[in-house]
N, C-alpha and C positions, 0 to 999 in steps of 0.2 A: 503494500500499499504506499502510495507516495504522498508526503505532506510538504511542500515546498516552504521553506523557511522565511522568504520574503513575502509571504501572503498573510493576510489575517482571515479569520474563519467566523462562521456563525454556528449557533447551536442547531440551526435547521440544515447544516452541510452545505452552505454555499460558501465559496472563497471570494476573497476581495483584495484586489490590487489597488493600493492606494497610490495615486499619481498627484502631480502638482494641482490639477483643479478638475480631476475626474477619478472615479473609482470604476474599475472593470470587475464584473461580477460573473461567476459561473457555478457549477456545481462540482462537489469535490470528487476525488477518486473513490472515496468511501461510498458517496451516495450513488454514482453510477454503478459501482459493483453490486450495491444492495438492490437497484433498480432492475439489473439485467439489460438485456437489449433494448435500447432507446428507439422507439419508432415515430415518435412525433414530438415536436417543440414548439410551443405557442409563446411568443414574446409580445411586448406591448409596442406601440408605434413610438416613433422618436418625436419627442416634444410632450409626451404624456408625463405626468407627475406621479412618482412612486412614493410610498410613506413607508418608514421604519417599521419592519414586522408584518407587513400586509403582503399578500400574494401579487406578484406581478406578471406571473407566466405559469406555464404548466409544461411538465415532462411526462410524455405517455411511454411506457415501456410494455414488454410483453407480460410483465407480472402486475403493474400497477399504473394509476395515474397520480402524480404528485404535484402539488403547488411549489412554486419557487418564490421565496420570500426576499423582499428588500432589505439589504443589510443597512442601508442609510436612506433617508428622505432625499429626494431631489428630482430633477428633471432628466428623462432619457435623452440622451444625446446622441447616442449611435446603438444600432442593434446589429448582431451577428447573422445577416440575412442568409448566409450559406448553410445555417442549420435549417433551413426550411427544406432544402432539397437533400441535404445530407445529416439528418439528425442522429446518425449511428457514430458520427465523429465525437459526440459525448462519450462513448464508451471508449473510443481509441485514443483521445487527445483531451481530457477534461480541463487541463490547465493552459493549453496553448490554442489550438484551432478552435474549441468549443467555448470560449469565451462567449457569454450571451448578451449582456448590455453594458453600456458604459453610461454612468449617472454623474451629472454635475451636481454635487451635494449641496443641500440648501442649509445644513446644520453640521459642521465639522465636529461638534462635542460628541456626536454620535459614534464617531470612531472609536471612543473610549470603551464602547460596550462590544467591540469585536474582540474574538479570542486570539491569543497567540498561537503560534504552532504547538507549544507544548501543552496548552489548555486544550486545543481541538485534538490532539492525538489522545490525551487523556479521556476525552469524551467519547472517542470511538472505541476505546478499549472497554468502556463501560456497557456500550450497546452490544 
């Protein structure tokens, strides 16, 4: 199981890459492994507002349909349109090619609630 050190994580198994004025969001290796083969990804439109802890999209696999939760509040500034045609990339490259959305955060203080790699690794060991 892969847990990149440079990322932050949520308890709902999203990863977050914090950059200068945006955050990139995807689901973790742990989440894609638990879901099984991903067959569909639904993402919001660019310009939509997302709210911390609220669903912004859906991942459907052969096993289940799961909501994807916003790790921070803000405006969606970019989506990974390639996932519409190739949702299986979520299984093969969860941290690189299968990023899902980029958000322009509206409240940087929300970053304080994100988990470190060690905290997330400990969380997955409990599951």
